MARDRENSE-659470 format. One record per residue (C-alpha): residue in one letter; x, y, z; residue number from 1. Coordinates in nm, 3 decimals. Example, Ala and Ser with C-alpha at 12.3 -4.5 7.8 and 13.67 -1.06 7.14 Angstrom:
2
{a, {1.230, -0.450, 0.780}, 1} {s, {1.367, -0.106, 0.714}, 2} 
END
This chain:
538
{x, {0.000, 0.000, 0.000}, 1} {x, {0.141, 0.337, -0.098}, 2} {x, {0.069, 0.685, 0.035}, 3} {x, {0.050, 0.806, 0.396}, 4} {x, {0.172, 0.572, 0.670}, 5} {x, {-0.098, 0.354, 0.818}, 6} {x, {-0.226, 0.461, 1.161}, 7} {x, {-0.431, 0.234, 1.385}, 8} {x, {-0.800, 0.315, 1.373}, 9} {x, {-1.118, 0.201, 1.534}, 10} {x, {-1.456, 0.181, 1.369}, 11} {x, {-1.724, 0.420, 1.507}, 12} {x, {-2.040, 0.372, 1.308}, 13} {x, {-1.952, 0.459, 0.949}, 14} {x, {-1.653, 0.676, 1.041}, 15} {x, {-1.289, 0.591, 1.111}, 16} {x, {-1.114, 0.775, 1.393}, 17} {x, {-0.756, 0.739, 1.520}, 18} {x, {-0.712, 0.555, 1.847}, 19} {x, {-0.629, 0.787, 2.137}, 20} {x, {-0.280, 0.776, 2.280}, 21} {x, {-0.329, 0.762, 2.660}, 22} {x, {0.004, 0.926, 2.722}, 23} {x, {-0.075, 1.218, 2.493}, 24} {x, {-0.421, 1.262, 2.651}, 25} {x, {-0.273, 1.284, 2.999}, 26} {x, {-0.020, 1.542, 2.884}, 27} {x, {-0.291, 1.754, 2.721}, 28} {x, {-0.511, 1.732, 3.033}, 29} {x, {-0.218, 1.830, 3.254}, 30} {x, {-0.146, 2.131, 3.030}, 31} {x, {-0.513, 2.228, 3.033}, 32} {x, {-0.529, 2.202, 3.413}, 33} {x, {-0.211, 2.409, 3.445}, 34} {x, {-0.353, 2.682, 3.220}, 35} {x, {-0.687, 2.676, 3.405}, 36} {x, {-0.508, 2.714, 3.738}, 37} {x, {-0.306, 3.005, 3.602}, 38} {x, {-0.621, 3.175, 3.477}, 39} {x, {-0.801, 3.117, 3.810}, 40} {x, {-0.516, 3.282, 4.000}, 41} {x, {-0.507, 3.568, 3.750}, 42} {x, {-0.878, 3.605, 3.801}, 43} {x, {-1.206, 3.620, 3.613}, 44} {x, {-1.461, 3.896, 3.650}, 45} {x, {-1.823, 3.828, 3.566}, 46} {x, {-1.916, 4.045, 3.267}, 47} {x, {-2.204, 4.292, 3.265}, 48} {x, {-2.501, 4.070, 3.195}, 49} {x, {-2.875, 4.093, 3.150}, 50} {x, {-2.935, 3.862, 3.445}, 51} {x, {-3.272, 3.698, 3.515}, 52} {x, {-3.358, 3.551, 3.856}, 53} {x, {-3.444, 3.180, 3.857}, 54} {x, {-3.591, 3.163, 4.208}, 55} {x, {-3.936, 3.049, 4.097}, 56} {x, {-4.163, 2.776, 4.236}, 57} {x, {-4.241, 2.467, 4.027}, 58} {x, {-4.581, 2.606, 3.928}, 59} {x, {-4.429, 2.920, 3.770}, 60} {x, {-4.123, 2.782, 3.591}, 61} {x, {-4.281, 2.867, 3.256}, 62} {x, {-4.160, 3.222, 3.320}, 63} {x, {-3.802, 3.102, 3.260}, 64} {x, {-3.908, 2.998, 2.911}, 65} {x, {-4.064, 3.342, 2.862}, 66} {x, {-3.736, 3.504, 2.963}, 67} {x, {-3.541, 3.284, 2.719}, 68} {x, {-3.788, 3.368, 2.444}, 69} {x, {-3.740, 3.739, 2.513}, 70} {x, {-3.364, 3.701, 2.479}, 71} {x, {-3.230, 3.643, 2.829}, 72} {x, {-2.935, 3.403, 2.833}, 73} {x, {-2.788, 3.464, 3.181}, 74} {x, {-2.967, 3.323, 3.487}, 75} {x, {-2.916, 3.349, 3.861}, 76} {x, {-2.979, 2.996, 3.993}, 77} {x, {-2.909, 2.801, 4.312}, 78} {x, {-2.922, 2.454, 4.459}, 79} {x, {-3.180, 2.590, 4.704}, 80} {x, {-3.411, 2.682, 4.416}, 81} {x, {-3.631, 2.424, 4.246}, 82} {x, {-3.570, 2.554, 3.896}, 83} {x, {-3.227, 2.431, 3.781}, 84} {x, {-3.370, 2.128, 3.605}, 85} {x, {-3.628, 2.350, 3.434}, 86} {x, {-3.349, 2.582, 3.314}, 87} {x, {-3.171, 2.295, 3.145}, 88} {x, {-3.489, 2.141, 3.003}, 89} {x, {-3.627, 2.469, 2.865}, 90} {x, {-3.287, 2.559, 2.721}, 91} {x, {-3.273, 2.219, 2.550}, 92} {x, {-3.625, 2.258, 2.411}, 93} {x, {-3.538, 2.599, 2.266}, 94} {x, {-3.201, 2.479, 2.133}, 95} {x, {-3.004, 2.728, 2.343}, 96} {x, {-2.888, 2.521, 2.641}, 97} {x, {-2.522, 2.559, 2.542}, 98} {x, {-2.570, 2.937, 2.517}, 99} {x, {-2.696, 2.976, 2.873}, 100} {x, {-2.472, 3.146, 3.127}, 101} {x, {-2.559, 3.024, 3.476}, 102} {x, {-2.453, 3.160, 3.813}, 103} {x, {-2.517, 2.881, 4.061}, 104} {x, {-2.526, 2.929, 4.437}, 105} {x, {-2.422, 2.638, 4.660}, 106} {x, {-2.513, 2.604, 5.027}, 107} {x, {-2.208, 2.555, 5.255}, 108} {x, {-2.157, 2.195, 5.368}, 109} {x, {-1.891, 1.964, 5.511}, 110} {x, {-1.915, 1.657, 5.288}, 111} {x, {-1.703, 1.439, 5.518}, 112} {x, {-1.914, 1.527, 5.824}, 113} {x, {-2.236, 1.456, 5.633}, 114} {x, {-2.106, 1.118, 5.513}, 115} {x, {-2.019, 1.029, 5.873}, 116} {x, {-2.368, 1.131, 5.985}, 117} {x, {-2.520, 0.888, 5.734}, 118} {x, {-2.390, 0.585, 5.919}, 119} {x, {-2.673, 0.389, 6.073}, 120} {x, {-2.942, 0.593, 5.898}, 121} {x, {-3.220, 0.453, 5.682}, 122} {x, {-3.232, 0.492, 5.302}, 123} {x, {-3.453, 0.802, 5.301}, 124} {x, {-3.251, 0.980, 5.569}, 125} {x, {-2.931, 0.895, 5.382}, 126} {x, {-3.078, 1.033, 5.061}, 127} {x, {-3.178, 1.359, 5.231}, 128} {x, {-2.840, 1.400, 5.396}, 129} {x, {-2.650, 1.323, 5.078}, 130} {x, {-2.848, 1.590, 4.890}, 131} {x, {-2.692, 1.850, 5.122}, 132} {x, {-2.333, 1.770, 5.024}, 133} {x, {-2.151, 2.011, 4.797}, 134} {x, {-2.079, 1.723, 4.559}, 135} {x, {-2.450, 1.642, 4.527}, 136} {x, {-2.545, 2.008, 4.476}, 137} {x, {-2.293, 2.040, 4.195}, 138} {x, {-2.396, 1.707, 4.043}, 139} {x, {-2.755, 1.830, 4.036}, 140} {x, {-2.654, 2.137, 3.838}, 141} {x, {-2.430, 1.943, 3.599}, 142} {x, {-2.703, 1.687, 3.530}, 143} {x, {-2.957, 1.962, 3.461}, 144} {x, {-2.734, 2.180, 3.244}, 145} {x, {-2.507, 1.921, 3.087}, 146} {x, {-2.202, 2.095, 3.234}, 147} {x, {-2.078, 2.272, 3.545}, 148} {x, {-2.229, 2.624, 3.568}, 149} {x, {-2.010, 2.916, 3.460}, 150} {x, {-1.993, 3.069, 3.809}, 151} {x, {-2.007, 2.882, 4.140}, 152} {x, {-2.115, 3.091, 4.435}, 153} {x, {-2.108, 3.030, 4.810}, 154} {x, {-2.471, 3.083, 4.908}, 155} {x, {-2.451, 3.272, 5.238}, 156} {x, {-2.230, 3.164, 5.526}, 157} {x, {-2.329, 2.894, 5.772}, 158} {x, {-2.248, 2.903, 6.142}, 159} {x, {-1.977, 2.644, 6.077}, 160} {x, {-1.648, 2.801, 5.966}, 161} {x, {-1.532, 2.452, 5.872}, 162} {x, {-1.824, 2.399, 5.634}, 163} {x, {-1.773, 2.745, 5.483}, 164} {x, {-1.404, 2.688, 5.420}, 165} {x, {-1.446, 2.335, 5.283}, 166} {x, {-1.718, 2.451, 5.045}, 167} {x, {-1.507, 2.742, 4.925}, 168} {x, {-1.216, 2.504, 4.874}, 169} {x, {-1.430, 2.266, 4.666}, 170} {x, {-1.575, 2.543, 4.453}, 171} {x, {-1.229, 2.691, 4.397}, 172} {x, {-1.099, 2.351, 4.287}, 173} {x, {-1.362, 2.339, 4.010}, 174} {x, {-1.257, 2.683, 3.892}, 175} {x, {-0.887, 2.597, 3.905}, 176} {x, {-0.952, 2.281, 3.704}, 177} {x, {-1.129, 2.485, 3.438}, 178} {x, {-1.472, 2.331, 3.495}, 179} {x, {-1.616, 2.671, 3.597}, 180} {x, {-1.507, 3.020, 3.505}, 181} {x, {-1.551, 3.205, 3.830}, 182} {x, {-1.601, 3.192, 4.205}, 183} {x, {-1.850, 3.404, 4.396}, 184} {x, {-2.033, 3.453, 4.725}, 185} {x, {-2.368, 3.601, 4.828}, 186} {x, {-2.530, 3.783, 5.121}, 187} {x, {-2.212, 3.904, 5.287}, 188} {x, {-2.110, 4.201, 5.497}, 189} {x, {-1.788, 4.389, 5.432}, 190} {x, {-1.577, 4.190, 5.680}, 191} {x, {-1.693, 3.860, 5.528}, 192} {x, {-1.619, 3.980, 5.174}, 193} {x, {-1.268, 4.082, 5.276}, 194} {x, {-1.205, 3.751, 5.447}, 195} {x, {-1.336, 3.537, 5.160}, 196} {x, {-1.145, 3.747, 4.906}, 197} {x, {-0.821, 3.678, 5.096}, 198} {x, {-0.902, 3.310, 5.144}, 199} {x, {-0.977, 3.264, 4.773}, 200} {x, {-0.635, 3.407, 4.691}, 201} {x, {-0.473, 3.164, 4.931}, 202} {x, {-0.650, 2.884, 4.741}, 203} {x, {-0.504, 3.006, 4.413}, 204} {x, {-0.827, 3.166, 4.295}, 205} {x, {-1.014, 3.490, 4.354}, 206} {x, {-1.368, 3.618, 4.391}, 207} {x, {-1.529, 3.694, 4.056}, 208} {x, {-1.855, 3.835, 4.195}, 209} {x, {-2.053, 3.916, 4.508}, 210} {x, {-2.433, 3.915, 4.514}, 211} {x, {-2.615, 4.114, 4.783}, 212} {x, {-2.950, 4.282, 4.841}, 213} {x, {-2.937, 4.620, 4.670}, 214} {x, {-3.195, 4.895, 4.619}, 215} {x, {-3.202, 5.276, 4.607}, 216} {x, {-3.283, 5.272, 4.978}, 217} {x, {-3.003, 5.029, 5.071}, 218} {x, {-2.711, 5.081, 4.837}, 219} {x, {-2.458, 4.864, 5.021}, 220} {x, {-2.191, 5.128, 4.962}, 221} {x, {-1.906, 4.974, 5.163}, 222} {x, {-1.924, 4.633, 4.994}, 223} {x, {-1.967, 4.790, 4.650}, 224} {x, {-1.660, 5.008, 4.699}, 225} {x, {-1.453, 4.705, 4.802}, 226} {x, {-1.572, 4.513, 4.496}, 227} {x, {-1.489, 4.803, 4.266}, 228} {x, {-1.141, 4.839, 4.415}, 229} {x, {-1.071, 4.467, 4.370}, 230} {x, {-1.224, 4.408, 4.025}, 231} {x, {-1.509, 4.199, 4.170}, 232} {x, {-1.842, 4.226, 3.989}, 233} {x, {-2.125, 4.334, 4.221}, 234} {x, {-2.463, 4.173, 4.152}, 235} {x, {-2.772, 4.318, 4.318}, 236} {x, {-3.105, 4.147, 4.388}, 237} {x, {-3.417, 4.314, 4.528}, 238} {x, {-3.377, 4.624, 4.311}, 239} {x, {-3.752, 4.658, 4.254}, 240} {x, {-3.847, 4.545, 4.603}, 241} {x, {-4.092, 4.265, 4.670}, 242} {x, {-4.419, 4.265, 4.859}, 243} {x, {-4.409, 4.100, 5.198}, 244} {x, {-4.582, 3.766, 5.222}, 245} {x, {-4.689, 3.546, 5.509}, 246} {x, {-4.869, 3.622, 5.831}, 247} {x, {-4.626, 3.527, 6.108}, 248} {x, {-4.494, 3.797, 6.340}, 249} {x, {-4.135, 3.747, 6.225}, 250} {x, {-4.222, 3.804, 5.859}, 251} {x, {-4.050, 4.114, 5.730}, 252} {x, {-3.809, 4.139, 6.023}, 253} {x, {-3.544, 4.404, 5.960}, 254} {x, {-3.502, 4.769, 5.873}, 255} {x, {-3.804, 4.911, 5.691}, 256} {x, {-3.580, 5.025, 5.402}, 257} {x, {-3.566, 4.655, 5.305}, 258} {x, {-3.941, 4.647, 5.245}, 259} {x, {-4.014, 4.976, 5.072}, 260} {x, {-4.096, 4.914, 4.706}, 261} {x, {-3.879, 5.137, 4.483}, 262} {x, {-4.098, 5.074, 4.179}, 263} {x, {-4.384, 5.242, 4.372}, 264} {x, {-4.182, 5.541, 4.490}, 265} {x, {-4.398, 5.842, 4.389}, 266} {x, {-4.090, 6.045, 4.296}, 267} {x, {-3.969, 5.772, 4.060}, 268} {x, {-4.309, 5.696, 3.908}, 269} {x, {-4.353, 6.068, 3.832}, 270} {x, {-4.022, 6.067, 3.638}, 271} {x, {-4.118, 5.748, 3.455}, 272} {x, {-4.459, 5.885, 3.354}, 273} {x, {-4.299, 6.206, 3.231}, 274} {x, {-4.058, 6.016, 3.005}, 275} {x, {-4.296, 5.742, 2.886}, 276} {x, {-4.103, 5.453, 3.040}, 277} {x, {-4.164, 5.230, 3.342}, 278} {x, {-4.022, 5.284, 3.689}, 279} {x, {-3.861, 4.941, 3.658}, 280} {x, {-3.674, 5.041, 3.343}, 281} {x, {-3.541, 5.353, 3.517}, 282} {x, {-3.423, 5.147, 3.813}, 283} {x, {-3.247, 4.888, 3.596}, 284} {x, {-3.065, 5.150, 3.389}, 285} {x, {-2.968, 5.346, 3.700}, 286} {x, {-2.830, 5.028, 3.862}, 287} {x, {-2.614, 4.950, 3.557}, 288} {x, {-2.483, 5.305, 3.550}, 289} {x, {-2.407, 5.277, 3.923}, 290} {x, {-2.185, 4.975, 3.850}, 291} {x, {-2.434, 4.712, 3.964}, 292} {x, {-2.555, 4.415, 3.758}, 293} {x, {-2.918, 4.383, 3.871}, 294} {x, {-3.093, 4.047, 3.899}, 295} {x, {-3.423, 4.123, 3.726}, 296} {x, {-3.746, 3.928, 3.738}, 297} {x, {-4.104, 3.955, 3.617}, 298} {x, {-4.383, 3.720, 3.517}, 299} {x, {-4.537, 3.971, 3.275}, 300} {x, {-4.437, 3.923, 2.906}, 301} {x, {-4.416, 4.294, 2.826}, 302} {x, {-4.230, 4.381, 3.143}, 303} {x, {-3.976, 4.104, 3.075}, 304} {x, {-3.913, 4.263, 2.733}, 305} {x, {-3.892, 4.614, 2.879}, 306} {x, {-3.652, 4.506, 3.152}, 307} {x, {-3.425, 4.335, 2.900}, 308} {x, {-3.413, 4.647, 2.684}, 309} {x, {-3.367, 4.896, 2.967}, 310} {x, {-2.987, 4.898, 2.940}, 311} {x, {-3.004, 5.032, 2.583}, 312} {x, {-3.338, 5.215, 2.581}, 313} {x, {-3.264, 5.548, 2.404}, 314} {x, {-3.538, 5.725, 2.601}, 315} {x, {-3.336, 5.681, 2.918}, 316} {x, {-3.069, 5.944, 2.872}, 317} {x, {-2.767, 6.006, 3.096}, 318} {x, {-2.945, 6.317, 3.222}, 319} {x, {-3.249, 6.110, 3.321}, 320} {x, {-3.030, 5.855, 3.496}, 321} {x, {-2.871, 6.141, 3.690}, 322} {x, {-3.219, 6.260, 3.794}, 323} {x, {-3.301, 5.912, 3.922}, 324} {x, {-2.980, 5.899, 4.119}, 325} {x, {-3.046, 6.243, 4.262}, 326} {x, {-3.359, 6.113, 4.435}, 327} {x, {-3.149, 5.889, 4.657}, 328} {x, {-2.817, 6.066, 4.718}, 329} {x, {-2.724, 6.157, 5.078}, 330} {x, {-2.850, 6.488, 5.211}, 331} {x, {-2.612, 6.780, 5.182}, 332} {x, {-2.494, 7.001, 5.465}, 333} {x, {-2.695, 7.290, 5.321}, 334} {x, {-3.014, 7.080, 5.320}, 335} {x, {-2.955, 6.975, 5.680}, 336} {x, {-2.901, 7.336, 5.786}, 337} {x, {-3.209, 7.454, 5.595}, 338} {x, {-3.429, 7.200, 5.771}, 339} {x, {-3.286, 7.303, 6.107}, 340} {x, {-3.385, 7.665, 6.032}, 341} {x, {-3.728, 7.582, 5.880}, 342} {x, {-3.973, 7.831, 6.041}, 343} {x, {-4.286, 7.624, 5.980}, 344} {x, {-4.175, 7.322, 6.185}, 345} {x, {-4.176, 7.282, 6.560}, 346} {x, {-3.853, 7.193, 6.733}, 347} {x, {-3.989, 6.850, 6.817}, 348} {x, {-4.068, 6.773, 6.451}, 349} {x, {-3.722, 6.898, 6.352}, 350} {x, {-3.577, 6.653, 6.604}, 351} {x, {-3.765, 6.375, 6.423}, 352} {x, {-3.605, 6.481, 6.093}, 353} {x, {-3.266, 6.503, 6.261}, 354} {x, {-3.291, 6.155, 6.408}, 355} {x, {-3.314, 6.001, 6.058}, 356} {x, {-3.138, 6.230, 5.805}, 357} {x, {-3.215, 6.027, 5.494}, 358} {x, {-3.360, 6.169, 5.172}, 359} {x, {-3.640, 5.911, 5.144}, 360} {x, {-3.731, 5.941, 5.511}, 361} {x, {-3.745, 6.318, 5.475}, 362} {x, {-3.969, 6.281, 5.170}, 363} {x, {-4.211, 6.073, 5.379}, 364} {x, {-4.200, 6.328, 5.663}, 365} {x, {-4.248, 6.617, 5.419}, 366} {x, {-4.564, 6.453, 5.286}, 367} {x, {-4.705, 6.397, 5.634}, 368} {x, {-4.607, 6.725, 5.802}, 369} {x, {-4.761, 6.925, 5.515}, 370} {x, {-5.088, 6.868, 5.705}, 371} {x, {-5.090, 7.093, 6.017}, 372} {x, {-5.288, 6.848, 6.230}, 373} {x, {-5.053, 6.561, 6.150}, 374} {x, {-4.749, 6.782, 6.213}, 375} {x, {-4.889, 6.860, 6.559}, 376} {x, {-4.953, 6.492, 6.631}, 377} {x, {-4.598, 6.394, 6.526}, 378} {x, {-4.445, 6.684, 6.719}, 379} {x, {-4.641, 6.612, 7.040}, 380} {x, {-4.553, 6.243, 7.019}, 381} {x, {-4.185, 6.317, 6.954}, 382} {x, {-4.181, 6.554, 7.252}, 383} {x, {-4.342, 6.294, 7.476}, 384} {x, {-4.091, 6.028, 7.368}, 385} {x, {-3.796, 6.263, 7.413}, 386} {x, {-3.917, 6.356, 7.763}, 387} {x, {-3.903, 5.992, 7.869}, 388} {x, {-3.561, 5.908, 7.726}, 389} {x, {-3.249, 6.096, 7.826}, 390} {x, {-2.902, 6.128, 7.679}, 391} {x, {-2.778, 5.947, 7.368}, 392} {x, {-3.075, 5.708, 7.372}, 393} {x, {-3.313, 5.993, 7.290}, 394} {x, {-3.205, 6.013, 6.926}, 395} {x, {-3.236, 5.636, 6.894}, 396} {x, {-3.590, 5.649, 7.029}, 397} {x, {-3.686, 5.924, 6.783}, 398} {x, {-3.518, 5.734, 6.501}, 399} {x, {-3.730, 5.432, 6.589}, 400} {x, {-4.041, 5.654, 6.569}, 401} {x, {-3.938, 5.773, 6.221}, 402} {x, {-3.870, 5.412, 6.120}, 403} {x, {-4.222, 5.316, 6.224}, 404} {x, {-4.359, 5.577, 5.985}, 405} {x, {-4.141, 5.433, 5.706}, 406} {x, {-4.237, 5.078, 5.802}, 407} {x, {-4.605, 5.169, 5.769}, 408} {x, {-4.544, 5.308, 5.420}, 409} {x, {-4.386, 4.973, 5.328}, 410} {x, {-4.680, 4.788, 5.484}, 411} {x, {-4.930, 4.998, 5.289}, 412} {x, {-4.744, 4.927, 4.965}, 413} {x, {-4.738, 4.553, 5.035}, 414} {x, {-5.107, 4.554, 5.120}, 415} {x, {-5.191, 4.693, 4.775}, 416} {x, {-5.171, 5.072, 4.807}, 417} {x, {-4.988, 5.173, 4.489}, 418} {x, {-4.963, 5.531, 4.619}, 419} {x, {-4.956, 5.546, 4.998}, 420} {x, {-4.972, 5.925, 5.038}, 421} {x, {-5.344, 6.002, 5.048}, 422} {x, {-5.434, 5.691, 5.246}, 423} {x, {-5.168, 5.742, 5.509}, 424} {x, {-5.248, 6.111, 5.551}, 425} {x, {-5.620, 6.033, 5.583}, 426} {x, {-5.554, 5.777, 5.856}, 427} {x, {-5.312, 5.997, 6.049}, 428} {x, {-5.536, 6.300, 6.007}, 429} {x, {-5.822, 6.115, 6.173}, 430} {x, {-5.594, 6.010, 6.459}, 431} {x, {-5.465, 6.366, 6.499}, 432} {x, {-5.820, 6.505, 6.519}, 433} {x, {-5.934, 6.246, 6.771}, 434} {x, {-5.618, 6.277, 6.983}, 435} {x, {-5.707, 6.638, 7.070}, 436} {x, {-6.027, 6.530, 7.243}, 437} {x, {-5.953, 6.175, 7.357}, 438} {x, {-5.638, 6.113, 7.565}, 439} {x, {-5.653, 5.737, 7.500}, 440} {x, {-5.609, 5.794, 7.123}, 441} {x, {-5.295, 5.999, 7.187}, 442} {x, {-5.168, 5.723, 7.418}, 443} {x, {-5.247, 5.454, 7.160}, 444} {x, {-5.055, 5.642, 6.891}, 445} {x, {-4.756, 5.687, 7.117}, 446} {x, {-4.758, 5.315, 7.195}, 447} {x, {-4.754, 5.244, 6.820}, 448} {x, {-4.475, 5.498, 6.761}, 449} {x, {-4.246, 5.339, 7.020}, 450} {x, {-4.287, 4.973, 6.917}, 451} {x, {-3.983, 4.800, 6.765}, 452} {x, {-3.976, 4.922, 6.405}, 453} {x, {-3.770, 4.623, 6.288}, 454} {x, {-4.049, 4.375, 6.368}, 455} {x, {-4.266, 4.299, 6.067}, 456} {x, {-4.581, 4.098, 6.016}, 457} {x, {-4.821, 4.394, 6.009}, 458} {x, {-4.865, 4.455, 5.639}, 459} {x, {-5.183, 4.244, 5.612}, 460} {x, {-5.353, 4.474, 5.864}, 461} {x, {-5.189, 4.799, 5.756}, 462} {x, {-5.524, 4.961, 5.671}, 463} {x, {-5.673, 4.872, 6.011}, 464} {x, {-5.402, 4.983, 6.256}, 465} {x, {-5.511, 5.344, 6.296}, 466} {x, {-5.880, 5.266, 6.263}, 467} {x, {-5.846, 5.052, 6.575}, 468} {x, {-5.684, 5.343, 6.759}, 469} {x, {-5.997, 5.547, 6.694}, 470} {x, {-6.242, 5.285, 6.817}, 471} {x, {-6.450, 5.397, 7.116}, 472} {x, {-6.363, 5.204, 7.431}, 473} {x, {-6.618, 4.940, 7.525}, 474} {x, {-6.825, 5.064, 7.818}, 475} {x, {-6.914, 4.812, 8.090}, 476} {x, {-7.280, 4.714, 8.091}, 477} {x, {-7.486, 4.928, 8.328}, 478} {x, {-7.691, 4.748, 8.590}, 479} {x, {-8.071, 4.800, 8.564}, 480} {x, {-8.230, 5.048, 8.803}, 481} {x, {-8.332, 4.771, 9.041}, 482} {x, {-7.986, 4.615, 9.058}, 483} {x, {-7.652, 4.690, 9.221}, 484} {x, {-7.325, 4.544, 9.083}, 485} {x, {-7.067, 4.549, 9.362}, 486} {x, {-6.786, 4.482, 9.107}, 487} {x, {-6.865, 4.820, 8.943}, 488} {x, {-6.750, 5.014, 9.253}, 489} {x, {-7.056, 5.007, 9.482}, 490} {x, {-6.994, 4.965, 9.852}, 491} {x, {-7.263, 4.848, 10.102}, 492} {x, {-7.286, 5.013, 10.447}, 493} {x, {-7.494, 4.888, 10.744}, 494} {x, {-7.722, 5.115, 10.946}, 495} {x, {-7.427, 5.153, 11.187}, 496} {x, {-7.208, 5.293, 10.903}, 497} {x, {-6.987, 4.985, 10.874}, 498} {x, {-6.876, 4.836, 10.538}, 499} {x, {-7.054, 4.507, 10.469}, 500} {x, {-6.849, 4.287, 10.227}, 501} {x, {-7.133, 4.037, 10.173}, 502} {x, {-7.480, 4.192, 10.199}, 503} {x, {-7.745, 3.950, 10.328}, 504} {x, {-8.080, 3.870, 10.172}, 505} {x, {-8.370, 4.074, 10.323}, 506} {x, {-8.145, 4.331, 10.492}, 507} {x, {-8.145, 4.704, 10.416}, 508} {x, {-7.818, 4.886, 10.332}, 509} {x, {-7.695, 5.218, 10.206}, 510} {x, {-7.505, 5.167, 9.879}, 511} {x, {-7.246, 5.429, 9.780}, 512} {x, {-7.038, 5.463, 9.461}, 513} {x, {-6.744, 5.699, 9.515}, 514} {x, {-6.656, 5.749, 9.146}, 515} {x, {-6.994, 5.908, 9.071}, 516} {x, {-7.097, 6.008, 9.424}, 517} {x, {-7.422, 5.810, 9.383}, 518} {x, {-7.607, 5.689, 9.695}, 519} {x, {-7.905, 5.452, 9.736}, 520} {x, {-8.077, 5.297, 10.037}, 521} {x, {-8.239, 4.963, 9.948}, 522} {x, {-8.333, 4.617, 10.070}, 523} {x, {-8.167, 4.313, 9.909}, 524} {x, {-8.428, 4.090, 9.742}, 525} {x, {-8.185, 3.853, 9.569}, 526} {x, {-7.811, 3.776, 9.560}, 527} {x, {-7.634, 3.643, 9.249}, 528} {x, {-7.260, 3.665, 9.324}, 529} {x, {-7.182, 4.036, 9.335}, 530} {x, {-7.496, 4.137, 9.152}, 531} {x, {-7.783, 4.221, 9.388}, 532} {x, {-8.150, 4.266, 9.311}, 533} {x, {-8.272, 4.548, 9.536}, 534} {x, {-8.589, 4.738, 9.631}, 535} {x, {-8.534, 5.105, 9.700}, 536} {x, {-8.669, 5.246, 10.025}, 537} {x, {-8.805, 5.594, 10.069}, 538} 
END
């Protein structure tokens, strides 16, 4: 046979392919691993993405298909969500599974400790325990997507430093081996971000992204600055806010800024209406321009399209983005001084402003104090609170009062009030009017103002809170004219002027009620506990 030298082949269907040389394969894999490790140490930063949230229940996973149909290709997923399999399946059905970019959050776990815990357990318990291991969480994602996700993220920190470190080590090993592009972490404070950033470097990797709650009201400035300084992409969820759900007292626990709904902020909706765009589009574009990659979500077809196009919508100009940002920037020294000198506010109301110098809080107070009666109610309540608390704690007490006003705005929004202003002012106005004539209403309002503002669970009854303050107190039933109820303050005296604790049937007594100065002389015809049937004597 002439021509090229013969090389061993193996038959695969109707095609001939050269047999692999095991030695060459090992060398290539070693080179690939070496290059992947070098790249991991050099670092990978998550690009700016149009990122769609995949935290959806099984009954709503069709929305992921809607997002793919609209053009989304990057998804924020997690082992704790029930949607990873749906992501892979829908991507396969649409022929785009290989084009998906998935950030996948993994719950911290100590695989060795979990395996040890399985000993002696039954099959179902073993299955449940095994599902918690990092290996199982990653296997779940790989089976659903056909590959390891692009970014592996530590999903919050557990109380076990060992589990946190072992999980980070495992995730870093996948990145260093080239199976994933980047390493991330979510829901961290500044100290935790610093520590994990350093630990990732020690493992020959580095953080590619951090994902935290982010909104105009809570901009997470310290963590964002650290990420910017260290080339770490900051991802923000909760940009639009979400209505509170559930009825337990702990629901919604935390600062009220977490539960305000930015998309319902009257200042923002006014801008959006003026420019013919949605408040959500303004928020998304502002977030991108702030250096944040927002995790967006909607179940509405049109809103999904609008959100996806917000980053390039020509109607949203740089000047408009600057206007949006101006609604939420810190107060200036001049603004603080001007409020301190405001002639139309009492000193006690000014103290309420001073206890919470935040632009959104001041907007809420401005809306409420524009009504003279409400301004008086807030000022009187602030004065009463300040009189009871001395020293440095006074400002904290007034800040809590301001937070309760903000919390109620959030509760009204969650209960369905798209614009809280008129409803809140109507409720407070009624309380203010009643408080002038009824001391118990003023006391009820003060009790509400001083409750812990970080405790949630009240949104379902947000419309009823102040109505209950105005309810007339239930008056005790009055005894008929021929009865005396000793429990209502009547005292029986004998003819000798002595108090008789237990009046006897057929005897005559003088009954006296000190609270009303009433007096009756009567014979007891019947005794039923402390209620006596009597016959008055002339």
